[in-house]
C-alpha positions as a Python dict, from the first residue, in 0.01 Angstrom:
ca = {
    (1, 'M'): (0, 0, 0),
    (2, 'R'): (287, 237, 87),
    (3, 'D'): (444, 177, -255),
    (4, 'E'): (112, 238, -428),
    (5, 'K'): (61, 565, -235),
    (6, 'S'): (413, 677, -322),
    (7, 'L'): (354, 597, -689),
    (8, 'L'): (24, 790, -687),
    (9, 'D'): (193, 1089, -525),
    (10, 'R'): (461, 1088, -795),
    (11, 'L'): (201, 1064, -1069),
    (12, 'D'): (11, 1357, -917),
    (13, 'R'): (329, 1565, -907),
    (14, 'L'): (410, 1467, -1265),
    (15, 'A'): (60, 1562, -1385),
    (16, 'A'): (86, 1898, -1206),
    (17, 'A'): (425, 1963, -1368),
    (18, 'L'): (286, 1881, -1713),
    (19, 'D'): (-5, 2119, -1652),
    (20, 'R'): (240, 2397, -1572),
    (21, 'L'): (442, 2326, -1888),
    (22, 'A'): (141, 2310, -2117),
    (23, 'P'): (63, 2637, -2294),
    (24, 'Q'): (-235, 2815, -2147),
    (25, 'P'): (-523, 2893, -2383),
    (26, 'P'): (-525, 3261, -2477),
    (27, 'P'): (-779, 3474, -2292),
    (28, 'P'): (-1083, 3591, -2489),
    (29, 'A'): (-996, 3888, -2708),
    (30, 'D'): (-1121, 4228, -2593),
    (31, 'F'): (-1284, 4410, -2885),
    (32, 'A'): (-1442, 4688, -2682),
    (33, 'G'): (-1157, 4937, -2710),
    (34, 'A'): (-1149, 5001, -3087),
    (35, 'E'): (-1345, 4957, -3409),
    (36, 'A'): (-1052, 4807, -3603),
    (37, 'F'): (-774, 4561, -3525),
    (38, 'V'): (-476, 4393, -3691),
    (39, 'W'): (-448, 4018, -3640),
    (40, 'Q'): (-107, 3909, -3512),
    (41, 'A'): (-37, 3542, -3574),
    (42, 'S'): (244, 3489, -3325),
    (43, 'P'): (181, 3534, -3043),
    (44, 'E'): (-189, 3534, -3122),
    (45, 'A'): (-341, 3876, -3059),
    (46, 'F'): (-566, 4144, -3203),
    (47, 'L'): (-380, 4475, -3203),
    (48, 'P'): (-621, 4770, -3170),
    (49, 'I'): (-597, 5057, -3420),
    (50, 'A'): (-662, 5390, -3254),
    (51, 'Q'): (-733, 5574, -3580),
    (52, 'V'): (-802, 5393, -3907),
    (53, 'N'): (-623, 5532, -4214),
    (54, 'R'): (-923, 5590, -4439),
    (55, 'Q'): (-1080, 5841, -4675),
    (56, 'P'): (-1446, 5950, -4653),
    (57, 'L'): (-1671, 5755, -4885),
    (58, 'A'): (-1773, 6073, -5070),
    (59, 'L'): (-1413, 6127, -5186),
    (60, 'L'): (-1390, 5792, -5364),
    (61, 'K'): (-1470, 5888, -5723),
    (62, 'G'): (-1519, 5675, -6032),
    (63, 'I'): (-1622, 5361, -5843),
    (64, 'D'): (-1985, 5437, -5771),
    (65, 'R'): (-2126, 5102, -5887),
    (66, 'A'): (-1873, 4898, -5687),
    (67, 'A'): (-1928, 5118, -5381),
    (68, 'E'): (-2304, 5074, -5401),
    (69, 'Q'): (-2276, 4695, -5420),
    (70, 'L'): (-2021, 4661, -5141),
    (71, 'I'): (-2210, 4891, -4906),
    (72, 'E'): (-2537, 4704, -4963),
    (73, 'N'): (-2360, 4371, -4900),
    (74, 'T'): (-2203, 4512, -4582),
    (75, 'R'): (-2533, 4658, -4469),
    (76, 'R'): (-2709, 4322, -4500),
    (77, 'F'): (-2431, 4150, -4309),
    (78, 'A'): (-2442, 4409, -4030),
    (79, 'R'): (-2817, 4350, -3996),
    (80, 'G'): (-2768, 3976, -3960),
    (81, 'L'): (-2891, 3892, -4310),
    (82, 'P'): (-2712, 3664, -4560),
    (83, 'A'): (-2417, 3831, -4736),
    (84, 'N'): (-2126, 3725, -4956),
    (85, 'N'): (-1750, 3726, -4921),
    (86, 'A'): (-1620, 3994, -5158),
    (87, 'L'): (-1319, 4010, -5390),
    (88, 'L'): (-1226, 4358, -5511),
    (89, 'W'): (-992, 4315, -5806),
    (90, 'G'): (-845, 4523, -6085),
    (91, 'A'): (-640, 4835, -6155),
    (92, 'R'): (-386, 4952, -5900),
    (93, 'G'): (-458, 5263, -5699),
    (94, 'M'): (-828, 5283, -5780),
    (95, 'G'): (-953, 5266, -5423),
    (96, 'K'): (-1010, 4896, -5357),
    (97, 'S'): (-877, 4892, -5001),
    (98, 'S'): (-1005, 5246, -4939),
    (99, 'L'): (-1356, 5130, -5030),
    (100, 'V'): (-1345, 4839, -4785),
    (101, 'K'): (-1247, 5068, -4498),
    (102, 'A'): (-1494, 5337, -4601),
    (103, 'A'): (-1781, 5088, -4637),
    (104, 'Q'): (-1729, 4952, -4286),
    (105, 'A'): (-1724, 5304, -4140),
    (106, 'H'): (-2026, 5415, -4344),
    (107, 'V'): (-2247, 5121, -4244),
    (108, 'R'): (-2134, 5138, -3883),
    (109, 'H'): (-2229, 5505, -3865),
    (110, 'E'): (-2549, 5463, -4066),
    (111, 'L'): (-2685, 5186, -3843),
    (112, 'R'): (-2541, 5344, -3527),
    (113, 'L'): (-2373, 5020, -3429),
    (114, 'G'): (-2180, 4972, -3108),
    (115, 'A'): (-2393, 5213, -2905),
    (116, 'K'): (-2466, 5130, -2542),
    (117, 'G'): (-2261, 4810, -2550),
    (118, 'E'): (-2462, 4652, -2831),
    (119, 'P'): (-2292, 4430, -3094),
    (120, 'D'): (-2071, 4632, -3327),
    (121, 'L'): (-1928, 4593, -3678),
    (122, 'K'): (-1551, 4555, -3643),
    (123, 'L'): (-1279, 4554, -3908),
    (124, 'I'): (-998, 4297, -3872),
    (125, 'E'): (-700, 4323, -4104),
    (126, 'I'): (-499, 4007, -4169),
    (127, 'H'): (-170, 4035, -4353),
    (128, 'R'): (-107, 3827, -4663),
    (129, 'E'): (177, 3635, -4496),
    (130, 'D'): (-54, 3535, -4208),
    (131, 'I'): (-330, 3381, -4421),
    (132, 'A'): (-230, 3033, -4304),
    (133, 'S'): (-328, 3137, -3950),
    (134, 'L'): (-680, 3240, -4057),
    (135, 'P'): (-843, 2936, -3886),
    (136, 'Q'): (-690, 3040, -3552),
    (137, 'C'): (-810, 3397, -3607),
    (138, 'L'): (-1164, 3278, -3673),
    (139, 'A'): (-1156, 3058, -3363),
    (140, 'H'): (-1123, 3374, -3154),
    (141, 'L'): (-1394, 3558, -3349),
    (142, 'R'): (-1644, 3273, -3300),
    (143, 'R'): (-1651, 3348, -2929),
    (144, 'A'): (-1712, 3721, -2966),
    (145, 'E'): (-2050, 3894, -2971),
    (146, 'H'): (-1970, 4139, -3251),
    (147, 'R'): (-1975, 4106, -3629),
    (148, 'F'): (-1644, 4115, -3812),
    (149, 'I'): (-1518, 4198, -4159),
    (150, 'V'): (-1185, 4020, -4198),
    (151, 'F'): (-990, 4214, -4459),
    (152, 'C'): (-679, 4110, -4653),
    (153, 'D'): (-520, 4373, -4877),
    (154, 'D'): (-332, 4277, -5192),
    (155, 'L'): (-409, 3906, -5166),
    (156, 'S'): (-229, 3690, -5420),
    (157, 'F'): (-43, 3359, -5436),
    (158, 'D'): (279, 3266, -5610),
    (159, 'R'): (431, 2941, -5727),
    (160, 'D'): (463, 2670, -5457),
    (161, 'D'): (244, 2870, -5220),
    (162, 'T'): (-10, 2630, -5068),
    (163, 'S'): (-169, 2860, -4810),
    (164, 'Y'): (-453, 2923, -5057),
    (165, 'K'): (-582, 2575, -4971),
    (166, 'S'): (-650, 2670, -4609),
    (167, 'L'): (-821, 2987, -4728),
    (168, 'K'): (-1049, 2786, -4958),
    (169, 'A'): (-1152, 2561, -4672),
    (170, 'V'): (-1221, 2851, -4439),
    (171, 'L'): (-1426, 3054, -4689),
    (172, 'E'): (-1647, 2764, -4791),
    (173, 'G'): (-1620, 2389, -4792),
    (174, 'G'): (-1451, 2320, -4459),
    (175, 'I'): (-1630, 2101, -4206),
    (176, 'E'): (-1656, 2389, -3959),
    (177, 'G'): (-1708, 2665, -4214),
    (178, 'R'): (-1703, 3040, -4173),
    (179, 'P'): (-1883, 3178, -3868),
    (180, 'D'): (-2210, 3358, -3943),
    (181, 'T'): (-2065, 3664, -3772),
    (182, 'V'): (-1761, 3687, -4001),
    (183, 'L'): (-1731, 3808, -4360),
    (184, 'F'): (-1410, 3801, -4565),
    (185, 'Y'): (-1316, 4091, -4795),
    (186, 'A'): (-1000, 4082, -5007),
    (187, 'T'): (-838, 4308, -5265),
    (188, 'S'): (-612, 4192, -5546),
    (189, 'N'): (-477, 4312, -5876),
    (190, 'R'): (-558, 3963, -6012),
    (191, 'R'): (-907, 3835, -6069),
    (192, 'H'): (-809, 3474, -5998),
    (193, 'L'): (-545, 3561, -5733),
    (194, 'M'): (-281, 3371, -5933),
    (195, 'P'): (-31, 3513, -6184),
    (196, 'R'): (-113, 3426, -6544),
    (197, 'E'): (225, 3259, -6601),
    (198, 'M'): (162, 3031, -6304),
    (199, 'M'): (-169, 2914, -6450),
    (200, 'E'): (-14, 2863, -6794),
    (201, 'N'): (268, 2661, -6639),
    (202, 'E'): (12, 2435, -6472),
    (203, 'R'): (-148, 2372, -6810),
    (204, 'S'): (185, 2279, -6968),
    (205, 'T'): (330, 2057, -6695),
    (206, 'A'): (40, 1888, -6515),
    (207, 'I'): (-75, 1536, -6602),
    (208, 'N'): (-428, 1666, -6615),
    (209, 'P'): (-389, 2039, -6695),
    (210, 'S'): (-754, 2135, -6663),
    (211, 'E'): (-781, 1988, -6313),
    (212, 'A'): (-458, 2153, -6197),
    (213, 'V'): (-572, 2495, -6313),
    (214, 'E'): (-924, 2442, -6179),
    (215, 'E'): (-792, 2378, -5827),
    (216, 'K'): (-624, 2719, -5817),
    (217, 'V'): (-886, 2918, -6005),
    (218, 'S'): (-1160, 2779, -5781),
    (219, 'L'): (-1030, 2992, -5494),
    (220, 'S'): (-1183, 3306, -5646),
    (221, 'D'): (-1514, 3117, -5679),
    (222, 'R'): (-1534, 3119, -5298),
    (223, 'F'): (-1610, 3491, -5323),
    (224, 'G'): (-1976, 3540, -5406),
    (225, 'L'): (-1926, 3908, -5487),
    (226, 'W'): (-1669, 4012, -5750),
    (227, 'L'): (-1615, 4386, -5794),
    (228, 'G'): (-1395, 4499, -6083),
    (229, 'F'): (-1193, 4823, -6078),
    (230, 'H'): (-1062, 4981, -6397),
    (231, 'N'): (-825, 5266, -6481),
    (232, 'A'): (-970, 5613, -6437),
    (233, 'T'): (-1055, 5836, -6729),
    (234, 'Q'): (-910, 6186, -6733),
    (235, 'D'): (-1242, 6334, -6619),
    (236, 'E'): (-1267, 6086, -6330),
    (237, 'Y'): (-908, 6161, -6229),
    (238, 'L'): (-974, 6536, -6226),
    (239, 'D'): (-1293, 6480, -6024),
    (240, 'M'): (-1083, 6299, -5765),
    (241, 'V'): (-838, 6590, -5750),
    (242, 'R'): (-1118, 6845, -5718),
    (243, 'G'): (-1284, 6643, -5443),
    (244, 'Y'): (-965, 6618, -5237),
    (245, 'A'): (-882, 6987, -5286),
    (246, 'E'): (-1229, 7101, -5181),
    (247, 'H'): (-1245, 6865, -4885),
    (248, 'H'): (-911, 6988, -4749),
    (249, 'K'): (-974, 7353, -4849),
    (250, 'L'): (-650, 7388, -5041),
    (251, 'R'): (-582, 7747, -5146),
    (252, 'I'): (-537, 7719, -5523),
    (253, 'G'): (-738, 7829, -5826),
    (254, 'E'): (-917, 7558, -6023),
    (255, 'A'): (-728, 7627, -6347),
    (256, 'D'): (-390, 7590, -6175),
    (257, 'L'): (-515, 7286, -5982),
    (258, 'L'): (-623, 7099, -6295),
    (259, 'R'): (-316, 7196, -6496),
    (260, 'E'): (-79, 7078, -6224),
    (261, 'A'): (-280, 6761, -6168),
    (262, 'L'): (-255, 6667, -6536),
    (263, 'E'): (119, 6734, -6538),
    (264, 'W'): (155, 6519, -6225),
    (265, 'S'): (-35, 6229, -6383),
    (266, 'M'): (181, 6246, -6697),
    (267, 'T'): (500, 6219, -6491),
    (268, 'R'): (355, 5911, -6321),
    (269, 'G'): (224, 5757, -6641),
    (270, 'A'): (-109, 5678, -6476),
    (271, 'R'): (-439, 5826, -6364),
    (272, 'S'): (-585, 5680, -6046),
    (273, 'G'): (-708, 5771, -5703),
    (274, 'R'): (-364, 5699, -5560),
    (275, 'V'): (-195, 5932, -5810),
    (276, 'A'): (-454, 6202, -5732),
    (277, 'W'): (-391, 6169, -5358),
    (278, 'Q'): (-14, 6181, -5406),
    (279, 'Y'): (-53, 6505, -5601),
    (280, 'I'): (-274, 6651, -5326),
    (281, 'Q'): (-14, 6566, -5063),
    (282, 'D'): (255, 6737, -5270),
    (283, 'L'): (31, 7039, -5327),
    (284, 'A'): (-61, 7072, -4958),
    (285, 'G'): (305, 7056, -4864),
    (286, 'R'): (395, 7332, -5110),
    (287, 'L'): (107, 7547, -4984),
    (288, 'G'): (209, 7491, -4622),
    (289, 'Q'): (-128, 7339, -4534),
    (290, 'K'): (-199, 7026, -4332),
    (291, 'L'): (-433, 6750, -4451),
}
């Protein structure tokens, strides 16, 4: 009996030691302190953003149709109605990521969410390199009372990158699936999230080319809402410049503003919202005004 008691005591001490060595589950995330967070994969955490870098929705010119669709999709989601994951793809600098941030803020303000401790509409940014940790991120969000838009900017996949498989399973098709309180928005310059040469290589080297390409292309099919962005016309570009200048009350005549803006776009070889904003920043600096 003494030997048995000694053995049991040792086993108890061993079990206690193992409990101390085992990693403790992370505490529930606190989403009360901010409206937007950045997901940190290691160690797992949601980093609050005190002030989101965004432009007002009214300043996003030339993308009215896409803005209308994304806002309506976001509005339905915020109200607890069915909504789709969204892929915003197309021309660089045309406001894809700006629209995601503006849509979240617009709907949140419109529906007066988060008042008096009620469920809110939060924005969670996940970096491209942390996509493989998306299941862990969603595990935290499942336990929260709020609704979340998980946002990945400039999402794309290169050769030998297999993290797209975990994304496919999370968006749709996995046994657990996406929580009803989470929506995934992504921006990309590529409609199918894969470079064209990568898809062509699959066709030329795979035993069954059509199946190999289909596996990768099917990722974009997980997004029920596709919103295309195209290069701005000259008139749209100048509307963007005017809107920024008026909003920030820049002291410059319209004729000089438009002439300089056109010269700026020619030196950049492009017309887009990003080019317009870069010109406005340069102009404000020369005028000694803050934005």
